[in-house]
N, C-alpha and C positions, 0 to 999 in steps of 0.2 A: 353733753348728756344725751343718751338714747334709751328709750324704753321699749322693749319688745312687747308686742301685744300680749296681755296677760290672759291667755286662753287656757292656761293650766293644762298644757299638752303633756304627752309622754316625753320624758327628758331624753337627751342624747346619751349614748353609752359612755362618753368621755366626761369625767367629772373635773375637768380643768377649771380652775378658778383664777382668772387673771386679776391683776391689782385693781382694775377699775370695774370688776364684775360684782353685781348684787344678784344672788340667786334666791328666789322665794319658792318655797315648796308648800303645797297643800296636801294634807293626808287625812284619810279616814282612820280614826283610832278605835273604832268599834270592830275589832277583828275576832277571828275564831279563837276558841280556847287553846287549840294547838299552837296557833301563832303567838298567843300571849305567853305560853310556856317557853317557846323558843326565844322570844325577845327578853324574857326575864333572865335567861342565862347570860345575857350580855351586860346586865346591870351589876353595879358594885354592891357590896354588903350594906353599905349605908343607904343606897337607893331602895334595896329590898326591904329594909327596915322602915323606910318612909312609906313604902307601898302598903305595908302591913298595918299602918296607923289608920288607914281609911276604914270607915265604918261600913260603907256600902261596897259590895263586891264589884259593882260596875265602875265605881270611882277608882278602886284599886287597879282594875284591869286597864283602865284608860291611862292611869299614871305609868304603869309598866310599858304600855305600848308607846306612849308619848316619849318617854325617856329612851326606850329601845330603838325607836326610829331615829331619834336624835343621834344616838351613838352610832348606828349603822350609817347614817348620812355623813357624819363627820369623819368616821373611819374611812369611808370611800374617798373623801377629799384628801385625807392625810395618808392614805394607803397603809393603814395599820388596823389591827383587830379592834372592833368596837369595845371589847372587854378591857383593852389596854388603856383606854382614854381615862384621864383623870381631870377633875374639875375643881376650880376654886370658886368661892362665892364672895361677892362684895358685901359690905356691911348691911346693905338693904336686900341681899339675897340674889342679886343678879349673877347668873352662872357664867363662867369663862373657863376655857381650857387652861391647864397649867402650862408653864413655859416649856416643860419637857415634852408636852404633847402638841406644840404648835400655837400655844396661847399668845405668843408675841405677835403673830401675824393673823391667824384666823379669828374672826369675830363672828358671833352668832347671837340670835335671840329666838325665842319661841313663845307661842301663845296657843291656848285651846279654848273651845267653847262647845259644850254639848255634842261631843263626838267628832269634832273637826279640829285639826291643828294646823297652824302655820309656823314655818321655820324660815329664817332668813340667815344667809351666810355670806360673808364678805371678807375682805382683807384690809387691815390697817385703818379702819374708820369705825366710829361708834354708830350703832343703829338700834332701833327698837321696833317691835312689831306687835300688833294686837288684833284679835278677832272676837266678834260677838255674834251670837245668834240674834237675829231680829225677832222681837217678840213684843206683844202689847205691854205698854208701860203706862198705867193709869196715872202714876205719880211722877211722870217724866218731868213736868214743869217744876214740881216741888224739889226734885233731885237737882235739876239744873240750877234753881235759885240758890240751893245750898252749896253746891260744889263748883259750878261753872263761874266764869268771870261775869262781871256785870254786863259787859258788851255781848258775850255769848248768850246770856240769859235773855237779854233784850231782843236779840235777833230771833231766838227760838220762840219767844212769846208772841212775836208779831207775825210769824209765819202762818200760812193757811193750815188748818188742821190736818189736811191730807199730806203735808210735808213734815210735820213735827216728829213723827216716829223716826223717819230716815235721818233727819237733822240731829236728833238726840244721839243716835248711835254713831253718826259721823263724828260728832264732837267727842263722844266718849272714847272711841277707838283712837282718834288722833291724839287726844291728851294722854291716854295710856301709853301709846307708842313713844311719845316724846319723853315721858318720865322714865320709861324703861331704857331709852337710849342714853340718857344722862346718868342712869344708875341710881337715882334717888328714890325710886318708887313713889309712894304717896307721901314721902317726907317733904316733897315740894308741893305746896298747896296748889290745887288745880285751878284756883282762881287767880293765880299770879302770872298766867300767860294766856294768850288768846289764840284760838285756831279758827279757821273757816269751818262752816258747817252746813251752809245752804245746799240742798241737793242739786247736783248738776254743776256746781262751781268747783274749781280746782281745790284740792286739799293743800292748805298752807298754814305755816306758823306765822301769825300776824305780828305778835309782839311778846316780849319777855319782860315782865314787870314794867310794862308801859314803853319799853324801848324797842322800836321797830327795827333798828339797825342790827341789834343782836339776833333777831329772828332770821335775818337774811343768810345766816351761816347754815341753815337747815333746809332740807328738802323733804316734803311729804308726798306720799302717793296713796291715793284711794284704791282699795282692793275689793273685788267681788269674787272671793275664792270658791264659793259654793252657793247654790240657790238657798236663799233664806239667811245668809250670813253676810256680814260686812267686816272689812278689815282696813288697817292702815299701817304704813311703815314710815318711820322717821329716820332720816339719814343725815349724817354730818358731811357737808360738802355737796358738790354738784357734778363732778366729772366722773360719771360712771354709766354702765349699761345694766339695765334691770331685765332679768328673765324670770318668768313665772312657770312653774312646772307642777304637774300632779305626781305625787309619790305613788309608785306602782309596786305592789307587793309581789 
């Protein structure tokens, strides 16, 4: 395994995705109205209907941009028009490309938070990605007690107050990334698996329902995609190269 420095640089012109590559993209999804209109033209009728369900205009625009960038990105990897892409959705809502559009090989996941989105693309392996804006959480310990595992809550509770905010979001993004990778969403109780969370320590899946051996099949990577945000990616397996790039309009 090799991890390129996640400097979120401008990507190369060649969108080649080898079997052991993991490409992570960070994108600003607060774009101009002109660009929103352009990206909307790449969406399906169903996606446009979903966009129209948002009450706030900003949320509608962000949905259009988030999906439009996804289509543009995947279209470049597959060398087809973004408009031609078709998606299937798992029972818990995880999107995937249809078989006719490369879904048997290309896997992806995306997440966004307050105007910033992360995309992860790979081949032939499951993955999940999550991003959160770091913000004050006065009830962080109460949320952790309710949703985190007993071990995670104990670690968070005993940390110095200066570390608790970062630890909370480390834990939350890593848990979200894992449940997205396995496709169960929040159907898998968050307290049934343990992740590392102490700031500065490596991101890891520690155990699944108390079984540490099961956790060894997964690799986690901590991400700092943008100032004031934290992210995580969960990957099945270990033999890969990770590259992190900034999406450039």
